N, C-alpha and C positions, 0 to 999 in steps of 0.2 A: 282872424286879420292882423295885420302889422304893429310890433308895441309900441308905444309914445317915446318918441328919443330922449335920449335920456337915461332910461331902464333898457336892462338888460333883456335883448331881443332875443324870441323863439320862435321863430320863424318853424322852426321843421315842426311844430305841431299845429301848424294851418294846414289844417286836409288840401288843401288846394296847392300850396306849395309842396307838402309831403307827397301828393299823389304825382308832380311833374318832378321831383327831386329822383324820384324812385325809380325813375326810367333811363335816367343815368346811367353810363355803364362801368363809372366807378362805383354805384352804388353795391350793398352786398357783398357777394362772392366775388362779384369783380375790380374789388380797392385794388390788384394787385397789376391790372392792367392802365393806371392809373399815369399820363404821362411821368408825373416825376416820384412818381413808387422809386424804386430804384434809388433816386437821391438822398430821399428822404431814411430810407434803411441805411444807406452808404453813411449817416452821419452818428449815426448809434452807436455808443460803445461796448465794449462786450456786455452783455445785458447778465452775465451770468452770477446770481445773487444778489444783483440791487434790487433796491426797493425803487416804485417804479410812481409815477404819478402822470396818468391822461388826461390833461384836461379839453374839453370836450371830444371825450370816449365816442360821442354819436353813437355809432351801429356796434362797435364793439371791436371790429376788425384790428387795429393796431393792438389792443390790451392784449387782446386775446395770442396776436405772435408774439408779444413778451412773454407774456407767459412759459409760452410754448418754448421760446427759445431758451429760459432756465431765470426768466425773474424771480428772487423770491417772495415779492407780492407786487402786484399791480393794481391801484386803486384808482376806476375811472368815471371822469364827472361831467355830467352834462345835464343839460338844463330841461331838455324834450323827455318827456316820457316816451312819445311814441319808440324815438332810437331808443333809449334804454328797453324800451323793452322788446326789439330785435337784440338787442347786445345781449338781455338775460337769454331769449329764444334760442339764439343762433351763434353765441359766441362765448358760451360761460365757460370757466375754468375755473376749478379750487383754489388757485390761488388770485382770480382778480376776481376784485368787488365793485357792482357798480353802484354808483351815489346819486339819487339826483341833485341837482343846485345848479346854478347860474355859476360859472365861474368867478363872477365879479364879487361875490358872497362869500364863498367856500373859505373858511380856515383852517389849518394845519399846525402842529407843534413846528416848531425850528429845528432846523436838520433832521424833519422826518422823512424826506426822500435821498436818494444815490442819483436819480437822473427824472427828469421830469421833459415830458411829449406834451407838443399839440400841436394836429394835422389840420391847417385850415380853419384856425377859429379867431387868430387875434384881430383880424380886422373886423369882424363884428365889436368888438372891445373897446367903448369910449374912455376907458384910461388903462390906455396901455404902461404907460411908465410907473404907475400903481401897479398894476398887477406884475410885471417882472419886478420890480422890488419885494413882494409877497413870495414870488416865486426864489429869485434867490435867495432870502431867510428859511424857506422849508428847503432848500440843498444843504447838503451835510459837507462841509468842505472838503472838496476833489468832487464836486458833485458836478450834474452836466447838463445843461438845458439844450433841446432842439427842438426848435417849431417852423413851421412851414405857412404862410400866410400869401396872403395875394399881394404885389409887386407893386409898390406905389406908382409906376407907370401903367399899370393896371384901372389903378382903383381913380389913377388922375384925370379917364376916360369920361367918368360918373359928371351927371345923370345922361350922359350920350352914349352911342353903343359904340365908338373907339375907332371904327371905320370909316376912312375918307373916301366916298364912291366916284367915280369918276362919271357922264352921263349915260354910259354904257351900263352902270351899276357895278363897276370892276373896283376891287379892294385898291385902291392906289399910295394909302399910305395908314398910317398907325395916330389919331391925334388925342393929345393931353389938353389939361385948360385947365389954367385957376392948380398948378402943381403946388406953389406954398401956401394954399388955401385949407390949411389941416380944418377935419372933422367929418361929420355924418352926410354922404350924399347917397342917397336913394335908385334903386335902381328897379323895373320891373324884369324879374329872374322867376315865371313860371307864376306870379302875382307881380300885382303894383305895392309898388313901398317897401323891398326888401330895405335893411339900411347896413350899408359898410359907411365903415370909416376908413378915410384916405388921412393916409400922414406919410413924411418924405422917410426917402433913404436915411437922410443925417437925422432922424427922431428916433427909427427903431433904430439904427446902432448906438447911437447914444445914451438912449431907454437902455442898452444892455451894458455901457458902462458905467453909467452914471448909480447903477445898482452896483457897483463893486465886480461885475462879472468877465472874464475873457477871454473875449471871441477867436473861437480856434477857425473860424470854418464859415465862410460866404459861399452859398450857391442861386447861380440864375439856372434854375433847369429847362434845358431845351429837347424838342421830342427828337430819341435817336432813330438814325435809320431806319431799325427795323421797327418801332413804333408807328413812324410815316408810311411804312410798308402796309402797316398792319389797319389805318388808318388814312388813306389815299384820298381821303375830303381836306385831310386837316394839313396841305402843305402851307397855310398863311401860318400858323401855330410857331415855326420860326424866326418871323419877323417881329417879336415883341415878347417881354416877357410875360407870361402869367404868373409866376409863382416868386416868392425869395423865400430861401431855407436857410437857418442860420445855427451854430452849434455854438456854445458858448460852455466857460466852466466855472466855475467856484473856486476859487482858490484857497 
């Protein structure tokens, strides 16, 4: 069952959730077909020789990509034993080490990494500002942080479904509520009670600035024409942002 609010969530080890999540196109080898995939990779710096931390590495696809792209080493951290089992079985690499830990609890020495990446994990974390400060501490001078998270416009819909329907069931607009009320909200996603943390766009940006990082790029991915041709039933995905991607640098 979903974890108690305030504790690190490990929903990916829930059998019902995992069974549902594994049906998504982005699962496993399909990660390259994720809508925001190209935008995330475009934010990455040159990888050659970098020491990389992948926070919330999941099944290991990104960690493996970073290693094959020339990283000197990659440390992948995730709380889910199910996901790490997949990573070790299908996405192993001599320069990748997978470590089981909640990202809220993991610790590393100062200046340990040249690049920290995190894909669609931070919306599960209660203490965003604290985690960003820790990431800044783990980065060497000149190091880069790249992350993706669910967009505040997307998390502000919770606990509702987002789309406002007319009498015929057609989607008329996107609805959000209590935008300024930050904190945990639950949704029914494969199983009841999946906890996401809503925070405003300003909170996300100011957390980086308060940690002493320099914001270099902010991206709100939208489906490309080719992606929409490949997903003909997904035309509504251009009507509101789902993801937010940010690249920041430690001076």
